[in-house]
C-alpha positions as CSV (number, residue, x, y, z in Angstrom):
1,X,-11.3,-4.6,-27.8
2,X,-12.9,-7.5,-26.0
3,X,-12.2,-10.5,-23.8
4,X,-8.6,-10.9,-25.1
5,X,-7.7,-7.3,-24.4
6,X,-9.4,-7.6,-20.8
7,X,-7.4,-10.5,-20.2
8,X,-4.2,-8.9,-21.2
9,X,-5.0,-5.9,-19.0
10,X,-5.6,-8.1,-16.0
11,X,-2.3,-9.8,-16.7
12,X,-0.6,-6.5,-16.6
13,X,-2.4,-5.4,-13.4
14,X,-1.4,-8.7,-11.8
15,X,2.2,-8.0,-12.7
16,X,2.1,-4.5,-11.2
17,X,0.4,-5.9,-8.1
18,X,3.4,-8.3,-7.9
19,X,5.8,-5.6,-8.4
20,X,4.1,-3.5,-5.6
21,X,4.4,-6.6,-3.4
22,X,8.1,-6.8,-4.1
23,X,8.6,-3.1,-3.6
24,X,6.8,-3.1,-0.2
25,X,8.8,-6.1,0.9
26,X,12.1,-4.2,-0.3
27,X,11.0,-1.3,1.9
28,X,10.2,-3.6,4.9
29,X,13.7,-5.0,4.5
30,X,15.3,-1.5,4.6
31,X,13.2,-0.7,7.6
32,X,14.2,-3.7,9.6
33,X,17.8,-3.4,8.8
34,X,17.7,0.3,9.9
35,X,18.8,1.5,6.4
36,X,16.7,4.7,6.7
37,X,18.9,6.4,4.1
38,X,17.2,4.5,1.4
39,X,13.6,4.6,2.6
40,X,12.8,7.8,0.5
41,X,13.9,6.0,-2.6
42,X,11.9,2.8,-1.7
43,X,8.9,5.0,-1.0
44,X,9.2,6.9,-4.2
45,X,9.3,3.5,-6.1
46,X,6.2,2.2,-4.3
47,X,4.3,5.5,-5.4
48,X,5.5,5.1,-9.1
49,X,4.1,1.6,-9.0
50,X,0.8,2.9,-7.4
51,X,0.6,5.4,-10.4
52,X,1.0,2.7,-12.8
53,X,-1.6,0.6,-11.1
54,X,-4.1,3.6,-11.2
55,X,-3.6,3.6,-15.0
56,X,-4.1,0.0,-15.4
57,X,-7.2,0.1,-13.3
58,X,-8.6,2.7,-15.6
59,X,-7.8,0.6,-18.6
60,X,-9.5,-2.4,-16.9
61,X,-12.6,-0.3,-16.2
62,X,-12.9,0.5,-19.9
63,X,-12.3,-3.2,-21.0
64,X,-14.8,-4.5,-18.5
65,X,-17.4,-2.1,-19.8
66,X,-16.9,-3.4,-23.4
67,X,-17.0,-7.1,-22.5
68,X,-19.9,-6.4,-20.1
69,X,-21.9,-4.8,-22.8
70,X,-21.0,-7.9,-25.1
71,X,-22.2,-10.3,-22.4
72,X,-25.4,-8.4,-21.4
73,X,-24.5,-7.1,-18.1
74,X,-23.9,-3.8,-16.5
75,X,-21.0,-1.8,-17.8
76,X,-20.1,-1.1,-14.3
77,X,-20.1,-4.7,-13.3
78,X,-17.0,-5.8,-11.1
79,X,-15.0,-8.7,-12.4
80,X,-16.9,-11.2,-10.0
81,X,-20.1,-10.4,-11.8
82,X,-18.5,-10.6,-15.2
83,X,-17.4,-14.1,-14.3
84,X,-21.0,-15.1,-13.5
85,X,-22.3,-13.7,-16.7
86,X,-19.5,-15.3,-18.9
87,X,-20.8,-17.5,-21.7
88,X,-19.9,-21.2,-22.1
89,X,-16.2,-21.7,-22.6
90,X,-12.8,-20.9,-20.9
91,X,-13.5,-17.3,-20.0
92,X,-15.2,-17.8,-16.8
93,X,-12.2,-20.0,-15.6
94,X,-9.7,-17.5,-16.9
95,X,-11.4,-14.6,-15.3
96,X,-11.9,-16.4,-12.1
97,X,-8.2,-17.3,-12.0
98,X,-7.4,-13.6,-12.5
99,X,-9.9,-12.6,-9.7
100,X,-8.4,-15.1,-7.2
101,X,-4.7,-14.1,-7.9
102,X,-5.6,-10.4,-7.7
103,X,-7.5,-10.9,-4.4
104,X,-4.6,-12.8,-2.9
105,X,-2.1,-10.1,-4.0
106,X,-4.3,-7.4,-2.6
107,X,-4.3,-9.2,0.7
108,X,-0.5,-9.6,0.7
109,X,-0.2,-5.9,-0.1
110,X,-2.4,-4.9,2.8
111,X,-0.5,-7.0,5.2
112,X,2.9,-5.5,4.1
113,X,1.4,-1.9,4.1
114,X,0.3,-2.5,7.8
115,X,3.5,-4.0,8.9
116,X,5.6,-1.3,7.2
117,X,3.3,1.5,8.9
118,X,4.1,-0.2,12.3
119,X,7.8,-0.2,11.6
120,X,7.7,3.5,10.6
121,X,5.7,4.5,13.7
122,X,8.2,2.6,15.9
123,X,11.1,4.2,14.1
124,X,9.5,7.7,14.5
125,X,8.7,7.2,18.1
126,X,12.2,5.9,18.9
127,X,13.8,8.9,17.1
128,X,11.6,11.4,19.0
129,X,12.5,9.7,22.4
130,X,16.2,9.8,21.5
131,X,16.0,13.5,20.4
132,X,14.1,14.3,23.6
133,X,17.1,13.0,25.7
134,X,19.7,14.7,23.6
135,X,18.7,18.2,22.9
136,X,16.3,21.0,23.8
137,X,12.8,20.5,22.4
138,X,11.5,24.1,21.3
139,X,8.1,22.8,22.2
140,X,8.9,22.7,25.9
141,X,9.0,25.9,27.9
142,X,9.5,26.6,31.6
143,X,7.4,29.0,33.7
144,X,9.4,32.0,32.4
145,X,9.1,31.2,28.7
146,X,12.5,29.8,28.3
147,X,13.1,26.7,26.4
148,X,14.0,23.7,28.5
149,X,15.7,20.4,27.8
150,X,13.4,17.3,28.0
151,X,14.5,15.1,30.6
152,X,14.4,11.2,30.4
153,X,11.5,11.2,32.7
154,X,9.6,13.7,30.6
155,X,9.5,11.4,27.5
156,X,7.4,8.7,29.2
157,X,4.0,7.8,28.0
158,X,2.6,7.8,31.6
159,X,3.3,10.2,34.4
160,X,4.9,8.0,37.1
161,X,4.6,10.9,39.7
162,X,0.8,10.4,40.0
């Protein structure tokens, strides 16, 4: 265990972050194309990559602790601090490169996640509005306790009668 192992773990983690980016883009393409049939599969694949990332994160924590001890810093030091304590040689540049790449991938993942969440919310809202105009909503009752059908005007965000 040591710096070579840490670098290998960071490469695996970067590959998983790239795979997660791909899976989120794939999910976004399905959402924008209206292919809701496959969303469940895409979401499951995203969750599988996230599980693998958690495992890689644990491996990284172990390897960082080993290298941090070798370099005389805290075993709980983040990668940025490890770069600052790197001895003379190529390791500071190598770990800086990993850190920059992982930071950029994380930014892309956050952006994709936020965009996908907006698509999902819009799809859910559209589905609810469509269902409200087509069928009786069991959560809507009249003054006698009987279920009533939602009308187009009852599915608006604001009450236009005010």
